[in-house]
C-alpha positions as CSV (number, residue, x, y, z in Angstrom):
1,I,80.7,204.8,65.6
2,K,82.3,206.7,62.7
3,A,83.8,210.1,63.2
4,D,81.3,213.0,62.8
5,Q,81.1,213.5,59.0
6,A,79.4,216.9,59.5
7,D,82.6,218.2,61.1
8,C,84.2,219.4,57.9
9,P,85.0,223.0,58.9
10,H,85.9,225.7,56.4
11,P,87.7,228.6,58.1
12,A,85.6,231.3,56.3
13,L,82.3,229.5,57.0
14,D,82.4,228.3,60.5
15,S,81.3,230.9,63.0
16,G,77.9,229.4,63.9
17,A,77.2,227.6,67.2
18,R,77.6,223.8,66.9
19,P,77.2,222.5,70.5
20,F,76.1,219.1,69.2
21,A,77.4,216.5,66.7
22,F,76.0,216.3,63.2
23,I,75.7,220.0,62.6
24,E,77.2,221.3,59.3
25,P,79.4,224.4,59.7
26,Y,77.7,227.8,58.9
27,V,78.0,231.5,59.5
28,D,75.5,232.9,62.0
29,V,74.7,236.1,60.1
30,Q,71.8,237.0,62.4
31,H,73.9,236.3,65.6
32,D,70.9,234.4,67.0
33,G,72.7,231.2,67.9
34,H,71.3,229.0,65.1
35,Y,71.3,228.6,61.4
36,D,68.8,230.7,59.5
37,P,67.7,230.4,55.8
38,G,70.3,232.2,53.7
39,D,73.2,231.8,56.1
40,P,76.3,230.6,54.3
41,F,77.1,227.0,55.2
42,V,79.4,224.1,54.2
43,D,77.4,221.3,52.6
44,C,79.7,218.5,53.8
45,N,77.6,215.7,52.3
46,G,76.6,217.5,49.1
47,N,72.8,217.1,49.5
48,G,72.2,220.8,48.7
49,R,70.8,221.9,52.1
50,W,72.1,222.6,55.6
51,D,72.0,219.6,58.0
52,G,71.7,220.4,61.7
53,N,69.9,220.4,65.0
54,L,66.2,220.4,64.2
55,L,63.5,218.7,66.3
56,G,60.5,216.9,64.9
57,G,56.9,217.6,65.6
58,G,55.4,220.8,67.1
59,A,53.3,223.5,65.6
60,S,56.0,225.9,64.7
61,T,59.1,225.3,62.7
62,P,62.0,225.4,62.7
63,R,62.5,224.0,66.2
64,F,66.2,223.9,67.1
65,Y,67.4,221.8,70.0
66,D,69.7,223.6,72.3
67,H,69.8,221.2,75.3
68,V,69.2,217.6,76.2
69,A,66.3,217.0,78.6
70,D,66.4,213.2,78.2
71,P,68.7,211.1,76.0
72,V,67.2,209.8,72.8
73,T,67.6,206.0,72.9
74,A,67.0,202.7,71.2
75,R,65.9,199.9,73.5
76,A,65.8,196.3,72.3
77,L,65.1,192.8,73.6
78,V,65.6,189.5,71.9
79,V,63.6,186.4,72.7
80,S,63.7,182.8,71.4
81,N,61.5,179.7,71.9
82,G,64.3,177.5,70.7
83,R,63.1,177.4,67.1
84,R,62.6,181.1,66.3
85,T,64.5,184.1,67.6
86,I,63.0,187.6,67.2
87,A,64.0,191.2,68.3
88,V,61.6,193.9,69.5
89,E,63.0,197.4,69.5
90,V,61.6,200.8,70.5
91,L,63.3,204.1,69.3
92,D,62.7,207.5,70.8
93,Q,61.6,209.1,67.5
94,E,58.5,210.9,66.3
95,G,58.1,208.2,63.7
96,L,60.3,205.8,61.7
97,F,60.1,205.4,58.0
98,N,60.3,201.8,56.7
99,V,63.5,202.7,54.8
100,Y,65.2,203.3,58.2
101,Q,63.8,200.1,59.6
102,Q,65.2,198.2,56.6
103,R,68.6,199.8,57.1
104,I,68.6,198.7,60.7
105,R,67.6,195.1,59.8
106,A,70.2,195.0,57.0
107,R,72.9,196.3,59.3
108,V,72.1,193.6,62.0
109,A,72.2,190.9,59.3
110,A,75.4,192.3,57.8
111,D,77.0,192.1,61.3
112,G,76.2,188.4,61.4
113,V,73.3,188.3,63.8
114,K,70.8,185.7,62.6
115,L,67.2,186.6,63.6
116,D,63.9,185.3,62.3
117,G,62.3,188.7,62.6
118,I,62.8,192.3,63.9
119,F,59.9,194.4,65.0
120,I,60.7,198.1,65.3
121,S,58.5,200.9,66.7
122,A,58.8,204.5,67.6
123,T,57.6,206.4,70.7
124,H,56.2,209.4,68.8
125,D,58.8,211.6,70.6
126,E,58.3,215.1,69.2
127,S,61.4,216.3,71.1
128,A,63.8,214.0,69.3
129,P,65.8,215.0,66.2
130,D,63.6,215.2,63.1
131,S,63.8,211.9,61.2
132,L,60.5,212.5,59.2
133,G,61.4,215.8,57.5
134,L,58.6,217.8,59.1
135,G,60.6,220.6,60.7
136,G,63.0,222.1,58.2
137,V,64.4,225.6,58.4
138,T,61.8,226.6,55.8
139,N,58.5,225.0,54.8
140,A,60.1,223.8,51.6
141,T,63.1,222.0,53.1
142,S,63.4,218.8,55.1
143,G,64.5,218.8,58.7
144,V,66.1,215.4,58.5
145,D,69.8,215.5,59.4
146,A,71.3,212.7,57.3
147,Y,74.2,212.4,59.8
148,F,71.9,211.8,62.7
149,V,69.9,209.2,60.7
150,D,73.1,207.3,60.0
151,Y,73.9,207.5,63.8
152,M,70.4,206.4,64.6
153,V,70.7,203.3,62.3
154,D,74.1,202.4,63.8
155,R,72.9,202.8,67.4
156,S,69.6,201.0,66.7
157,A,71.4,198.0,65.2
158,A,73.9,198.0,68.1
159,A,71.0,197.8,70.6
160,I,69.6,194.8,68.9
161,E,73.0,193.1,68.7
162,Q,73.7,193.8,72.4
163,A,70.3,192.3,73.3
164,Y,71.1,189.3,71.2
165,N,74.4,188.8,72.8
166,A,72.9,189.2,76.3
167,R,70.3,186.4,75.9
168,R,70.1,183.9,78.7
169,P,67.8,180.9,79.4
170,A,64.5,181.6,81.0
171,T,61.4,179.6,82.0
């Protein structure tokens, strides 16, 4: 896993709480323990908005995560009948756009794992980091943390690759 690209502190703009990875530095002007619209921040990836710890789902937004109740995981299995080999994976996410699924498949292929198919699904976990963009800090901004999505793709591809490497004969 690459170093945390959101960790690009700027001494004048780095007083906000960042208890988790993938949170861009900001100044907590309201002193409420999280980023608020209008707080100065460092746009480490240049996408024009603050990337940080937002949950998907729920009726009210923004929803900031402040603790881990259960780890967010990607679980995979790989099966083969001798002619075809496929992977089945489940991610703890509210949903999973096809572009993310394609990135996972492309990463697995680029890493040299030859599969005839990869089926990926999501658990509809509304307490996972927002990967759909539904829970931004305002109604007009996305809640997707680009750094988390990169991590999710990396870990999801790794889960498939680990399952592939752990195959064993069965009857």
